[in-house]
N, C-alpha and C positions, 0 to 999 in steps of 0.2 A: 363809880365818882370816889364813895368812901375806901377804896380797894386802891385806884389807882394812889389816891394821898395818902397811904398804909405804907404800897409799895418806896413809893418818893423819899418817905423817913427813914424809910432804911429794914419794913415786916416782909416777912414774907409771908404767901399762902398760906401756909402751913396754921403761922402764929395771930391769922384773920379767920378759922375756919374752916380752910381747904387745904386741897392735898393737888398732888404733881397729877399730868395726865387725865385721863378724861372726867367730866364729873359723872354723878347719879342721874338717868331718866331721871327728867321731873315731871309729877302729875297736870303742867301746867302748860295752859299754850297760850303766847303772845304773838297776837299780831299787830305791827306796826300799820298804820295808813297816815298817811301827807297832806295837808290841811295846805292851804294857797287860799291866801284872803282877796279870790280877785273881788266881793264884792268892793271893796276899800280903795284895789286901782284902776282909777279911774281912767274908761278906756280896751284898758285889758286885754285880749282874747284870750278869751279858755282852752283854746287848743297848748297843750300839749307838747313841748317838745324836751330833744335832749338837754337843749343845756338852760330849762327850766329850772329853777328850786323851790322847795316848799319852803312857807314863811312858819313854819310847827310840822310837830305832829303828834298825833293821837295811838292810844293804845289797848287793844283787848284782848284784858288779861281773863283766859275761863278753862276749867279743862275737856272742852267738847270745841271744835273746832267752831262748830257752826253756833256756840254761842259768846266764843272768843272776836269772832267777824262781826255781825253785829253790834259787837259793842264797840268794836273798830267802826264802825258804820254811823254808829249812835252819836260817837267821840265827836269825828267829822263835817256832824250839819247834817248829816243827812235821813232824815224821818225814816224809819220802814214800814211798810204796810207789806199786808198780804197780797191788798188787791188795790188797782187809782188807776189813771189815764197818764199814760207814758206815747210822746209824740218819737217817733223813727227815723230817722235819714240821715244814710250809710250809702256811703260813698259804694259803684259798683263791686269793687275787688270785694268788700267785704256784708255783701248780701247771702251767699252761702253760708258765711261768718254765726251771722245775725239771724238766723233763722231760727235757731231750734230758744236763741232769748226770748226773740218775738214770738212763736213758740207755746214755752215754759211759763211767760207772762199773760197770753191769751187763757192758756190753763187754768189760771192762778183765779181770772176772773176781770183781769186789765184789758178795759179799753184803748183800742190801739189806733193812735190816727198817722198818718206818714203820707211826704209827698209824693209823687205819678213814679218815678222807675222803681222805689223801691215799693209803693202800698199796689202797685200792680205784679211784683214779687213774689210778696207774703200770699197779698189770692191768688194765687198761681198756682203756690204750695198751700192750698187749704187757711189758708191764718185770714177773718177775713180783721179786715180795713176798715177804717174814717178816712176818705179819702180829703185830703188839703191839699191849697193854691201853693205853688210855691212865693218867696217875697216878693209881693207888688203885681202874683199872676190874676189878683179878684181878690173882690172880699168875700168872707174870713177867708186873709190868709193865714199862715204858718204862725207870723210872729200876732196875729192877735187872736188865735187858737192861746197862746201861749203867755199872753199879759190877761187873754182874761179870768183870770185867776183857776182856772177850772185840772189844771194839768198840776201833773204830779213829779209826772220825772218826762226828761229830755235826751235819746243818745242821739247825737251824732259824730259822727268819723266824718272829717277832714274832706274834702275833696280839691282835685286840684286846677290851677287857671281859674283868672282875674275874678270870673262871677262865681263861678262857685266857692275862691274864698270871702269875699265880697257878701253876698247871703251867707253863711256857715256863720259871719262876727256875727254878721243881727243875730243870725239867731242863736248861737251861746251866751252871746254878749246881753241877748236880750231875756235869757231865762237865767242869766245867773242874778240881775238887776232886780227879776220875777221873785228873787227868794229859789226857784226849783232847782233841785240836781240835776246839773249838766256832765253827764259821760262820755269822754269823748276816746275812750278806750273800751274795745268790746269783755276785755280783760275786767275788766269792772261791771258794768253791767252784765255778765255771768256772773259771779260776784253778789250781785246784789238780787241778780234769782236766786242764788241759794237762800241768799235769807229772807227774798220773801217769801219762799217755801219754806221756810220755816220759824217765822219769825213770833206767831202766834201761838204752839207750837213748844217753844224755847221758854224755859223761864229763868229771868237774868237773875247771878247772883253777884253778891260784894263781895269782890276778893283784898283782904288786909296787905295791901303792897310794901307795906312796913315790917310783914315777915314772910315776903316773898324773896325768895334766894335771887344774888343778882343772874347765878344762869340759872334761864330760860330756858325752854323751846318755842324758838324765835322761827316764824313763818315770814 
């Protein structure tokens, strides 16, 4: 913004300490993460689509990618831990892609809860899970686990069909209202896994943003 204001009043980039062309490479990485206030939007589905707009964003700045990513998750309100309890319920077309994420979390010591189809797929690929009932299919069902206060993360990718959409909405909405991070994109889930692997060994540093150049290496 200061640069924009300066140019508005007729200053050039060299006048403000910069030069034309490519700027020199910096030793910092900045990761911007959107923030969605679903807990304040009563009844809103957590499922993100191309029309969704974030209600804000946070920035993680560090000298390494892992530290910047961890900071971004923290800034977005996602408490990073190395191990905990996670619920997996992913659509059929995502099961193969979800497999290395589940295996990575399991290897870190996470306990995996999963609905029938996801549980069978993971078990067949040597990833132990605790099988949980679908919504309304017997007690305790997946919503009971979410509201129990024992779950640390929910990974849910929306499926097609009226019944699937209805159940998926209940899962995502209950997770938000219980204060549990709910990831609906496997890319984000994979980024979470990266952070979980490094959170206990990464020393977070403080960056004085008033001394950081406007030109950062944004990811």
